N, CA and C of each residue as an Amber inpcrd file, in Angstrom:
protein
   627
   3.6120000  -1.4800000   6.9020000   4.7360000  -0.3920000   6.1530000
   4.6630000   0.4010000   7.4520000   3.4700000   0.9820000   8.0180000
   3.6060000   2.0060000   8.8980000   3.4510000   1.4160000  10.7820000
   3.5090000   2.2680000  11.6400000   3.4580000   1.9040000  12.9760000
   1.9070000   2.5250000  12.9350000   1.1540000   1.1610000  13.8100000
   0.1220000   1.3620000  13.8650000  -0.9650000   2.6680000  14.5760000
   0.1860000   2.4360000  16.0670000  -0.2550000   3.4210000  16.8860000
   0.3910000   4.3800000  16.3660000   1.4790000   4.6910000  16.1290000
   1.7000000   5.9070000  15.4480000   0.9230000   6.8170000  14.2730000
   0.3090000   5.6770000  13.6160000  -0.5060000   6.4280000  12.3960000
  -1.6210000   6.8030000  13.2220000  -2.3920000   6.0600000  13.9080000
  -3.3500000   6.7120000  14.6760000  -3.5380000   7.9530000  15.4060000
  -2.1410000   7.8660000  16.2170000  -1.7760000   9.3530000  16.8030000
  -1.7560000  10.4210000  15.3420000  -1.2430000   9.8800000  14.5130000
  -0.7700000  11.1780000  13.1210000  -2.1860000  11.5510000  12.6920000
  -3.1960000  10.6180000  12.8530000  -4.6780000  10.8240000  12.1960000
  -5.0400000  11.8420000  13.2790000  -4.8490000  11.8920000  14.1750000
  -5.3680000  12.6860000  15.0250000  -5.1330000  14.2010000  15.0690000
  -3.7700000  13.9740000  15.0930000  -2.7910000  15.0780000  14.9460000
  -2.7910000  16.4750000  13.5660000  -3.0400000  15.1090000  12.3530000
  -3.9610000  15.5230000  11.3050000  -4.6020000  16.4290000  11.2680000
  -5.7320000  15.8610000  11.4080000  -7.3600000  16.6130000  11.3250000
  -7.5090000  17.4940000  12.5130000  -6.7240000  17.8950000  13.6490000
  -6.6370000  19.0300000  14.5840000  -5.8490000  20.2440000  13.4320000
  -4.7490000  19.6060000  12.6800000  -4.2150000  20.4640000  11.8800000
  -4.8180000  20.8330000  10.6300000  -5.7150000  20.4270000  10.0320000
  -6.4370000  20.8580000   8.8150000  -6.9590000  21.2630000   9.2380000
  -8.1340000  21.1010000  10.3950000  -9.6550000  22.1780000  10.5710000
  -9.3470000  23.5430000  11.4240000  -7.9090000  23.6370000  11.6430000
  -7.4980000  25.0060000  12.3420000  -7.2530000  26.0400000  11.4540000
  -7.8930000  26.7220000  11.7190000  -7.6970000  28.4080000  10.4050000
  -6.3420000  28.4550000  10.4560000  -5.9130000  28.7600000   8.9440000
  -4.1580000  28.8660000   8.8440000  -4.1480000  29.9990000   7.4360000
  -2.9280000  29.9980000   7.0560000  -3.1440000  31.0580000   5.9270000
  -3.4830000  30.3470000   4.4150000  -2.9330000  28.9950000   4.5090000
  -3.4190000  28.2690000   3.4290000  -5.0550000  28.4260000   3.3110000
  -5.9830000  28.2340000   4.6590000  -7.4640000  28.0560000   4.7510000
  -7.7190000  29.5470000   3.6120000  -6.9270000  30.4300000   4.5290000
  -7.6870000  31.8660000   4.6770000  -7.3630000  31.8790000   3.0130000
  -6.1280000  31.7940000   2.3750000  -5.7210000  32.3100000   0.9870000
  -7.0220000  31.4770000  -0.0280000  -7.0790000  30.1060000   0.6000000
  -8.4720000  29.4160000  -0.4920000 -10.1010000  29.9690000  -0.1800000
 -10.3070000  30.3530000   1.1150000 -11.1870000  31.2570000   0.9710000
 -11.0720000  32.7960000   0.4080000  -9.9030000  33.3080000   0.3740000
  -9.5040000  34.7460000  -0.6780000 -10.0880000  34.6120000  -2.3810000
  -9.5280000  32.8860000  -2.6910000  -9.8510000  32.9140000  -3.7080000
 -11.2040000  32.6110000  -4.3170000 -11.8280000  31.8440000  -3.4100000
 -13.2290000  31.3280000  -3.7110000 -14.1850000  32.8980000  -3.3770000
 -13.7770000  33.5540000  -2.6520000 -14.4660000  35.0860000  -2.7580000
 -14.1490000  36.1190000  -4.2480000 -13.0070000  35.7050000  -4.7470000
 -12.5330000  36.4660000  -6.2830000 -13.4640000  35.6150000  -6.8860000
 -13.2040000  34.3790000  -7.0680000 -13.3380000  33.6840000  -8.2870000
 -14.3900000  32.5950000  -8.4300000 -15.5300000  32.4470000  -7.0750000
 -16.2620000  31.5670000  -7.0260000 -16.0720000  29.8490000  -6.6410000
 -17.1070000  29.0730000  -6.4750000 -16.3800000  27.5920000  -5.8210000
 -15.8630000  27.1800000  -6.7890000 -15.5830000  27.0740000  -7.8990000
 -14.3280000  26.8410000  -9.1540000 -13.1890000  26.8960000  -8.4940000
 -12.9850000  28.2290000  -8.4070000 -11.6770000  28.9630000  -7.9850000
 -11.1130000  28.4750000  -6.7010000 -12.3770000  28.4160000  -5.8280000
 -11.4490000  28.2050000  -4.7510000 -11.3850000  26.2720000  -4.5270000
 -12.1090000  25.5140000  -4.9810000 -12.0310000  24.2280000  -4.9900000
 -10.7540000  23.8990000  -5.9360000 -10.1730000  24.4260000  -7.1080000
  -8.8270000  24.4640000  -7.6380000  -7.8980000  24.9990000  -6.9300000
  -8.2050000  26.0220000  -5.9370000  -7.1080000  26.7210000  -4.5590000
  -6.4070000  25.6700000  -4.3460000  -7.9480000  25.1910000  -3.5540000
  -7.2810000  24.0710000  -2.5380000  -6.6060000  22.4910000  -3.4760000
  -6.6410000  22.5400000  -4.5050000  -6.0540000  21.4800000  -5.3480000
  -5.2590000  22.1900000  -5.3350000  -4.3440000  22.9000000  -5.8220000
  -3.2650000  23.3480000  -6.0920000  -2.4060000  23.3400000  -4.7260000
  -3.0240000  23.6610000  -3.6160000  -2.0830000  23.7240000  -2.2340000
  -1.9290000  22.3640000  -2.3910000  -2.8570000  21.6630000  -2.2500000
  -2.8840000  19.9470000  -2.0330000  -1.2220000  19.1170000  -2.6360000
  -1.7690000  20.3240000  -4.0180000  -0.6380000  19.4640000  -4.8380000
   1.0580000  19.8660000  -4.3140000   1.1220000  20.8040000  -3.6730000
   2.4390000  21.5350000  -3.2010000   2.8170000  20.9540000  -2.2680000
   1.6120000  20.3770000  -0.9940000   1.5690000  19.7440000   0.0270000
   2.3750000  18.3560000  -0.3230000   2.1880000  17.6540000  -1.1340000
   2.4780000  16.4570000  -1.6880000   3.9910000  16.7950000  -1.9630000
   4.3100000  17.7880000  -3.1210000   5.5310000  17.8740000  -3.1690000
   6.5880000  18.0030000  -1.9110000   5.9230000  18.8930000  -0.7420000
   6.5190000  19.3640000   0.0030000   7.1930000  17.7280000   1.1040000
   6.1410000  17.0360000   1.1680000   6.3560000  15.5310000   1.3510000
   7.2390000  14.8810000   0.5820000   7.3090000  14.7120000  -0.4220000
   8.3320000  13.7710000  -0.9500000   9.8300000  14.5470000  -0.8940000
   9.7150000  16.3080000  -0.4540000  10.6330000  16.5600000  -0.1290000
  11.3750000  16.6230000   0.7970000  10.3760000  16.3440000   1.9340000
  11.0370000  15.9120000   3.5100000  11.3930000  13.9790000   2.9330000
  10.5550000  13.6490000   2.3340000  11.2670000  11.9140000   2.1290000
  12.6280000  11.6170000   2.0770000  12.9300000  12.7850000   0.5430000
  14.2550000  12.2300000  -0.1220000  15.2650000  12.8240000   0.7080000
  14.2520000  14.0410000   1.9970000  15.9370000  14.8320000   2.8550000
  16.2160000  16.1280000   2.2260000  15.5890000  16.7700000   1.3540000
  15.7410000  17.8860000   0.6800000  15.5220000  18.8540000   1.4300000
  14.0470000  18.8820000   2.1470000  13.5350000  19.8750000   2.9110000
  14.3560000  19.9960000   4.0560000  15.6670000  19.1760000   4.7830000
  16.2650000  19.7710000   5.4490000  17.3880000  20.7520000   5.2750000
  17.4020000  21.0240000   3.7310000  18.3580000  21.9160000   3.6780000
  18.1330000  23.6160000   3.7600000  16.9900000  23.5390000   4.5390000
  16.4810000  24.8310000   4.8700000  16.6740000  25.1750000   6.0230000
  17.4090000  24.2520000   7.1380000  17.6240000  24.1550000   8.4100000
  18.9250000  24.1970000   8.5490000  19.8020000  23.8560000   7.4690000
  21.1260000  23.8010000   7.2510000  21.6540000  25.2980000   6.6900000
  21.1520000  25.9400000   5.8910000  21.4700000  26.8510000   4.9430000
  20.3600000  28.2020000   5.3190000  20.0920000  28.7510000   6.4130000
  19.4500000  29.5730000   6.5290000  19.0330000  30.4700000   5.7250000
  20.0620000  30.9360000   4.9600000  20.1600000  32.0150000   3.8140000
  18.8870000  31.5960000   2.8620000  18.6960000  30.4360000   2.4940000
  17.6050000  29.7820000   1.3650000  16.3760000  29.7870000   2.1730000
  16.3940000  29.7390000   3.0960000  15.2970000  30.0440000   4.0870000
  14.6630000  31.4930000   3.7000000  15.2450000  32.2370000   3.7120000
  14.8610000  34.2000000   4.2480000  14.8470000  34.3470000   2.5330000
  15.6300000  33.8540000   1.6120000  15.3310000  33.7970000   0.2020000
  13.9230000  33.8310000  -0.1620000  13.7540000  32.3580000   0.0660000
  12.4220000  31.7860000  -0.4190000  11.2550000  32.4940000   0.0540000
  11.5650000  33.2010000   1.6660000  10.3000000  33.5150000   2.6500000
  10.1240000  34.9950000   1.8620000  11.4510000  35.7130000   1.0020000
  10.8710000  36.9020000   0.5660000  10.2600000  37.0470000  -0.8910000
  10.7890000  35.6570000  -1.8260000  10.0980000  35.6080000  -3.1330000
   8.4780000  35.2880000  -2.8670000   8.3640000  34.4940000  -1.8460000
   6.6840000  34.0640000  -1.3610000   6.2000000  35.0790000  -0.6930000
   6.4860000  36.3350000  -0.4030000   6.3230000  37.8500000   0.6130000
   5.9080000  38.2400000  -0.9220000   6.7400000  38.5180000  -1.8220000
   6.3930000  39.1320000  -2.9090000   5.7450000  38.7080000  -3.8560000
   5.5550000  37.3000000  -4.1830000   4.0710000  36.9960000  -5.3390000
   2.8460000  37.1510000  -4.2270000   2.7720000  36.9940000  -3.0420000
   1.4360000  37.2960000  -2.6820000   1.2160000  38.8160000  -2.8460000
   2.2360000  39.5590000  -2.2000000   1.8760000  40.9360000  -2.7790000
   1.4640000  41.2540000  -4.1790000   1.6950000  40.6750000  -5.5670000
   1.6200000  40.8440000  -6.1760000   0.5320000  40.3900000  -6.6970000
  -0.5070000  39.1040000  -6.1010000  -1.9050000  38.7890000  -6.2810000
  -2.4250000  40.1500000  -5.5210000  -2.0180000  40.3630000  -4.3130000
  -2.8080000  41.4790000  -3.2680000  -3.4090000  42.6880000  -4.4870000
  -1.7490000  43.1130000  -5.2730000  -2.3660000  44.1720000  -6.5240000
  -3.2980000  44.0800000  -7.1430000  -3.0720000  42.6180000  -7.8880000
  -4.0740000  42.4390000  -8.9310000  -5.4650000  42.6010000  -7.8960000
  -5.7050000  41.9420000  -7.1870000  -6.8570000  41.8380000  -6.6210000
  -7.4830000  43.5300000  -6.6530000  -6.6770000  44.0400000  -6.0500000
  -6.9040000  45.6480000  -5.1790000  -7.4600000  46.4020000  -6.5210000
  -6.9660000  46.0950000  -7.6160000  -6.9380000  46.4840000  -9.3260000
  -7.8800000  46.1170000  -9.9590000  -8.6770000  44.7570000  -9.6960000
  -9.7540000  44.0870000 -10.1110000 -10.7640000  44.8100000 -10.4010000
 -11.1220000  45.3040000 -11.6630000 -12.7380000  46.2180000 -11.9960000
 -13.4480000  45.1990000 -12.6910000 -13.1220000  44.1350000 -12.8100000
 -14.1150000  43.3080000 -13.3820000 -15.6140000  43.7180000 -12.7570000
 -16.4750000  43.1720000 -13.9680000 -18.2520000  43.6420000 -13.7060000
 -18.7390000  42.5710000 -13.4030000 -19.6010000  42.5150000 -12.6290000
 -20.6160000  41.2720000 -12.1410000 -20.6940000  40.1990000 -13.0650000
 -21.0780000  39.0610000 -12.6660000 -20.9090000  37.7650000 -13.8680000
 -22.1570000  37.7760000 -14.8900000 -23.2040000  38.6200000 -14.3290000
 -24.4000000  38.7870000 -15.0090000 -24.5010000  39.8330000 -15.7030000
 -23.3420000  41.0850000 -15.9430000 -22.8170000  41.9360000 -16.6650000
 -22.1410000  41.4540000 -18.3410000 -21.4740000  40.2510000 -17.8090000
 -20.6020000  39.5190000 -19.0510000 -19.5070000  39.7610000 -18.5580000
 -18.9600000  40.0830000 -17.2730000 -17.8610000  40.0720000 -17.1410000
 -17.0060000  39.0450000 -16.4280000 -15.6790000  38.7250000 -16.5910000
 -14.7670000  37.6150000 -16.0150000 -14.5110000  37.7880000 -14.4630000
 -14.7720000  37.3260000 -13.8940000 -14.9110000  37.4190000 -12.4860000
 -13.3450000  36.8200000 -12.0920000 -12.3040000  37.2800000 -11.4120000
 -11.5270000  36.0580000 -10.5760000 -10.6270000  35.4610000 -11.6750000
  -9.9100000  34.5380000 -10.7800000  -8.5310000  33.8560000 -11.7900000
  -9.6070000  32.7730000 -12.4910000  -9.0440000  32.1040000 -13.6140000
  -9.5560000  31.2110000 -14.2390000  -9.4640000  29.5400000 -13.2970000
  -9.5010000  28.7150000 -13.9560000  -9.4410000  27.3370000 -12.9620000
  -7.8440000  27.2550000 -13.0620000  -7.1440000  27.0540000 -14.1640000
  -5.6690000  26.8380000 -14.0580000  -5.1900000  27.8240000 -13.1430000
  -5.4810000  29.1570000 -13.8700000  -5.0680000  29.9670000 -12.5690000
  -4.9310000  30.0790000 -11.1910000  -5.9780000  29.5520000 -10.8520000
  -6.5250000  29.5510000  -9.4150000  -5.6270000  28.2170000  -8.6960000
  -5.5030000  27.2150000  -9.5100000  -4.5300000  25.8940000  -9.3680000
  -3.1250000  26.2730000  -9.2490000  -2.7290000  26.8930000  -9.8640000
  -1.3010000  27.3630000  -9.5720000  -0.9710000  28.4060000  -8.9890000
  -1.8430000  29.1530000  -8.6710000  -1.4240000  30.7540000  -7.5870000
  -1.5630000  29.6380000  -6.2200000  -2.6730000  28.7480000  -5.9620000
  -2.3310000  28.0340000  -4.6590000  -1.0670000  27.3870000  -4.5860000
  -0.7190000  26.6040000  -5.8010000   0.5910000  25.8400000  -5.5110000
   1.6130000  26.5920000  -5.2700000   1.6440000  27.7230000  -6.1840000
   3.0720000  28.4140000  -6.1430000   3.0610000  29.0320000  -4.7350000
   1.8290000  29.8580000  -4.3590000   1.9020000  30.2290000  -2.8440000
   1.9730000  29.4380000  -1.8270000   1.8680000  27.9940000  -1.8140000
   2.3920000  27.2600000  -0.8960000   3.6460000  26.9130000  -0.9190000
   4.0450000  26.3460000  -2.1280000   5.5120000  26.0730000  -2.3540000
   6.7160000  27.1030000  -1.9410000   6.1160000  28.0660000  -1.8660000
   6.6630000  29.6040000  -2.1220000   7.0070000  29.6710000  -0.1940000
   6.3410000  28.9720000   0.5700000   6.4090000  29.2750000   2.0700000
   7.4480000  28.3960000   2.7130000   8.7040000  28.8890000   3.0770000
   9.4730000  28.0570000   3.8000000   9.2680000  27.7640000   4.9420000
   8.1340000  28.4230000   5.8650000   7.6140000  27.7090000   6.9500000
   6.7620000  26.1980000   7.0700000   6.1990000  26.1840000   5.5060000
   5.3600000  24.6320000   5.6120000   6.6390000  23.5360000   5.3650000
   8.0340000  24.0230000   4.5800000   9.2710000  22.9600000   4.5400000
   9.1490000  22.5440000   5.7190000   9.1410000  23.9690000   6.6110000
  10.2080000  23.4210000   7.6740000   9.4860000  22.6760000   8.7500000
   7.9280000  23.0520000   8.4690000   6.7590000  22.2330000   9.3270000
   6.9250000  20.5330000   9.0130000   7.3410000  20.6560000   7.9400000
   7.3240000  19.1370000   7.1550000   8.7000000  18.7650000   7.7570000
   9.5110000  18.5800000   7.9540000  10.7010000  18.1290000   8.7230000
  10.6010000  18.2170000   9.7770000   9.9420000  19.0870000  10.5600000
   9.6510000  18.5480000  12.0060000   8.7250000  17.9010000  12.5100000
   7.5240000  17.7880000  11.8320000   5.8700000  17.1590000  11.6610000
   6.0760000  15.7630000  11.3920000   6.7390000  15.1850000  10.5200000
   6.0390000  13.7820000  10.0040000   7.3170000  12.9470000  10.5620000
   8.7650000  13.6140000  10.8010000   9.4140000  12.5300000  11.1000000
   9.1200000  11.7790000  12.5140000   8.3710000  12.4200000  13.5710000
   7.6970000  11.9730000  14.7540000   6.7240000  11.2360000  14.3320000
   6.3840000  10.3190000  13.6650000   5.3930000   9.5350000  13.5070000
   6.2820000   8.3910000  11.9990000   7.1090000   8.7000000  12.0170000
   7.9340000   7.3380000  11.5420000   8.9310000   6.6600000  12.2510000
   8.4200000   5.4030000  12.0400000   9.4790000   4.2390000  13.2230000
  10.5170000   3.7170000  12.3580000  11.7400000   3.3810000  12.4230000
  12.8410000   3.6510000  11.5820000  13.0720000   1.9000000  11.8960000
  12.4650000   1.3930000  12.9970000  12.7890000   0.1570000  12.9360000
  12.1880000  -0.5950000  12.2870000  10.9800000  -0.0600000  11.4190000
  10.0920000  -1.0690000  10.8430000  10.8600000  -1.1650000   9.3860000
  11.2260000  -0.3060000   9.1700000  12.1390000  -0.1710000   8.0390000
  11.2410000   0.9280000   6.7130000  11.4950000   0.6370000   5.6470000
  10.8430000   1.2350000   4.7240000  10.9040000   2.8780000   4.7950000
  11.5710000   3.5480000   5.6420000  11.1630000   5.2290000   6.1940000
  10.9700000   5.4900000   4.7900000  11.4850000   5.3880000   3.7130000
  10.9940000   6.5190000   2.3750000   9.2700000   6.2920000   2.4240000
   8.5470000   5.2690000   2.3780000   7.4120000   4.4900000   2.7290000
   6.6740000   5.0190000   3.3130000   6.9920000   5.3880000   4.1260000
   6.4320000   5.7400000   5.5400000   6.3440000   7.1320000   5.5340000
   7.2560000   7.9990000   5.2700000   7.2560000   9.4350000   5.0450000
   5.6830000   9.2700000   3.7700000   6.2560000   8.4450000   2.8210000
   4.8030000   8.7050000   1.6120000   3.6130000   8.8500000   2.2940000
   3.3180000   7.4790000   2.7750000   1.5860000   7.4190000   3.4000000
   1.5820000   7.9280000   4.3250000   2.7950000   9.1320000   4.8060000
   1.9000000   9.8000000   5.8000000   1.6080000  11.1390000   5.4300000
   2.2820000  11.2390000   4.3690000   2.4890000  12.3830000   3.5780000
   1.0730000  12.4770000   2.7090000   0.9230000  11.6840000   1.7900000
  -0.1950000  11.2610000   1.1160000  -1.3840000  11.5100000   2.2220000
  -1.6510000  10.9680000   3.1290000  -2.7310000  11.0030000   4.0890000
  -2.8740000  12.2620000   4.5500000  -1.7540000  13.3440000   4.7650000
  -1.9180000  14.8790000   5.1030000  -2.7700000  15.4680000   3.9940000
  -2.2490000  14.7270000   2.5470000  -2.8740000  15.8400000   1.6680000
  -4.3120000  15.3460000   0.9260000  -4.5730000  14.0760000   1.2980000
  -6.1380000  13.7820000   1.2180000  -7.2320000  14.3780000   1.8780000
  -6.5720000  14.4740000   3.3210000  -7.3120000  15.2260000   4.5470000
  -7.6890000  16.9470000   4.4220000  -6.2320000  17.2760000   3.8000000
  -6.3350000  18.7200000   3.8730000  -6.9870000  19.0970000   2.4700000
  -6.6680000  18.1080000   1.4520000  -7.4670000  18.5600000   0.5290000
  -9.2250000  18.5920000   0.5130000  -9.6310000  17.6440000   1.2410000
 -11.2440000  17.5080000   1.3840000 -11.9370000  18.7840000   2.2210000
 -11.2360000  18.9500000   3.3280000 -11.3490000  19.7190000   4.0250000
 -11.2030000  21.0850000   2.9490000 -10.1860000  21.6950000   2.7980000
 -10.0740000  22.7930000   1.9960000 -11.0830000  22.9080000   0.6350000
 -11.0080000  21.8270000  -0.0860000 -11.9940000  22.1680000  -0.6500000
 -13.3840000  22.2870000  -0.5340000 -13.9100000  21.9580000   0.7910000
 -15.3450000  22.3650000   0.9680000 -15.2600000  23.8960000   1.7180000
 -14.1480000  24.2380000   2.0690000 -13.9650000  25.5540000   2.6180000
 -14.2830000  26.3910000   1.1110000 -13.2650000  25.8520000   0.1730000
 -13.1600000  26.9190000  -0.9090000 -14.4990000  26.5720000  -1.9090000
 -15.2170000  25.5110000  -1.4360000 -16.3740000  25.7240000  -2.5170000
 -17.4020000  26.7820000  -1.6380000 -17.4240000  26.5130000  -0.2940000
 -18.8680000  27.4180000   0.3990000 -18.4800000  28.7730000   0.5150000
 -17.1480000  29.0260000   0.1410000 -17.0560000  30.6490000   0.3500000
 -17.2190000  31.1410000  -1.2950000 -16.9810000  29.9400000  -2.2750000
 -17.0590000  30.1660000  -3.5810000 -18.4470000  30.5170000  -3.8080000
 -19.1720000  29.7010000  -3.3820000 -21.0480000  30.1640000  -3.6110000
 -21.2590000  31.2180000  -2.6210000 -20.9090000  30.9560000  -1.8020000
 -21.0920000  32.6800000  -0.9880000 -21.0970000  33.8370000  -1.9160000
 -19.9700000  33.8830000  -2.4400000 -19.2540000  35.2810000  -2.8360000
 -20.1090000  35.3750000  -4.5520000 -20.3500000  33.9170000  -5.2020000
 -21.4300000  34.2210000  -6.1210000 -22.4740000  34.4710000  -5.9660000
 -23.4020000  34.4250000  -4.7900000 -24.1640000  34.7250000  -4.2800000
 -24.5780000  36.3510000  -4.1300000 -23.4900000  37.0820000  -3.4020000
 -23.3520000  38.6580000  -3.7540000 -22.8460000  38.9250000  -4.8300000
 -21.9210000  38.3170000  -5.9270000 -21.4640000  39.3770000  -6.6030000
 -22.3930000  39.9740000  -7.5290000 -23.8080000  39.9140000  -7.2430000
 -25.1410000  40.6470000  -8.2640000 -24.4870000  42.4630000  -8.4160000
 -24.0340000  42.5180000  -7.3370000 -24.0810000  43.9370000  -7.1480000
 -22.2100000  44.4120000  -7.3000000 -22.2370000  45.3270000  -8.2760000
 -20.5710000  45.8480000  -8.4580000 -19.9930000  46.1440000  -7.0680000
 -20.6620000  46.7070000  -6.4950000 -20.3490000  47.2610000  -5.1180000
 -19.7110000  46.0790000  -4.2800000 -20.4930000  45.0350000  -4.2000000
 -20.3220000  43.9780000  -3.3420000 -19.2060000  42.6410000  -4.1960000
 -18.9070000  42.9790000  -5.4820000 -17.5760000  42.1770000  -6.1560000
 -16.7890000  43.2030000  -5.6350000 -16.7330000  44.5130000  -5.7090000
 -15.6970000  45.2680000  -5.4670000 -14.9900000  45.1390000  -4.2360000
 -16.0870000  44.8810000  -2.9810000 -15.8820000  44.7960000  -1.7850000
 -15.1090000  43.5100000  -1.5170000 -15.3110000  42.3240000  -2.0520000
 -14.6270000  41.0020000  -2.2200000 -13.2560000  41.1630000  -2.7960000
 -12.8960000  41.5580000  -3.7990000 -11.9210000  41.8250000  -4.4700000
 -10.9910000  42.7600000  -3.1820000 -11.3440000  43.7450000  -2.8630000
 -10.6640000  44.4840000  -1.4020000 -10.5260000  43.2980000  -0.0220000
 -11.0330000  42.2370000  -0.2560000 -11.2330000  41.8000000   1.3920000
  -9.8790000  40.7640000   0.7320000  -9.9820000  40.4740000  -0.5860000
  -9.3040000  39.1750000  -1.1630000  -7.7370000  39.6200000  -1.0050000
  -7.6090000  40.9730000  -1.2920000  -6.1920000  41.8110000  -1.4670000
  -5.4990000  41.8630000  -0.1370000  -6.7110000  42.1360000   0.2250000
  -6.8380000  42.5190000   1.9460000  -5.8340000  41.0040000   2.5970000
  -6.4950000  39.9330000   2.5200000  -5.4710000  38.5820000   3.0660000
  -4.7690000  38.3740000   2.2150000  -4.4860000  38.4710000   1.1180000
  -3.1120000  38.1480000   0.5590000  -1.8560000  39.0910000   1.0500000
  -2.4380000  40.2520000   1.3610000  -1.5490000  41.0530000   2.0290000
  -1.1950000  40.5840000   3.3140000  -2.1850000  40.7920000   4.2050000
  -1.8780000  40.0220000   5.5980000  -0.9400000  38.7540000   5.5480000
  -1.2600000  38.0430000   4.9410000  -0.2850000  36.5990000   4.5320000
   1.0640000  36.6900000   3.9250000   1.2390000  38.1040000   3.0620000
   2.7730000  38.5580000   2.7600000   3.6210000  38.9460000   4.1180000
   2.6100000  39.6510000   5.0940000   3.8170000  40.6560000   6.1410000
   4.0290000  39.2280000   7.1120000   2.8580000  38.4840000   6.9740000
   2.7730000  37.2030000   8.1840000   4.0370000  36.3920000   8.1080000
   4.1320000  36.2330000   6.4750000   5.4130000  35.3920000   5.5410000
   6.7150000  36.0830000   6.3900000   6.5840000  37.9440000   6.2560000
   8.0110000  38.5020000   6.1300000   8.2350000  38.8660000   7.6090000
   7.2680000  38.5140000   8.6570000   7.7100000  38.5830000  10.2090000
   7.7130000  37.4760000  10.8640000   7.3400000  36.2630000  10.0640000
   7.3870000  35.1620000  10.7760000   8.8720000  34.6560000  11.4430000
   9.0490000  34.0410000  12.1790000  10.4140000  33.3190000  12.3970000
  10.6300000  31.9670000  12.2370000  11.6650000  31.6240000  11.8330000
  11.9040000  30.5110000  11.0570000  11.4420000  29.1070000  12.2650000
  11.7120000  29.4390000  13.9300000  11.4460000  28.8000000  14.3300000
   9.8530000  28.6800000  14.9480000
């Protein structure tokens, strides 16, 4: 179904993308810092789910709407930035007690998953990335173009989740060890809020090209 030489090149390019620090990785680190290892892994799962949605959209040609309708790109960009700022405000205002004192720390599993998914889905840069990246490794002469898109998209999702989940797990375990102090717990919340704010600003000032 896929061109083996193109798929090999895709694996190399995908690996480089997966291990390179980016907004998704920073978001997962921040979520692990707020909620511990489970929250970090669930945030990675949410990001992976969103990436699968993006891949399917690219396969169906829906993502190309953002290249034809620049206004739609900017609307989604502002909505995504607003959501990240909302998460930042929640982190800054979090006064939860450390876990050993009976307080609840950070978002729950389901919330961490959906926050990771929504943050990625509302990032138009990811949509445009799929439009530009995936077609380079599709060979129309083989036919089954939609199937090739799906194979590439699923491969990228699996590789991304494997690495991001490890990052979320490690950052969560580190934060769990540090959260015995109320001051440290507060500092981790401030760190997470700062990361969310930085991602929001990055999304607002980023060029669509």
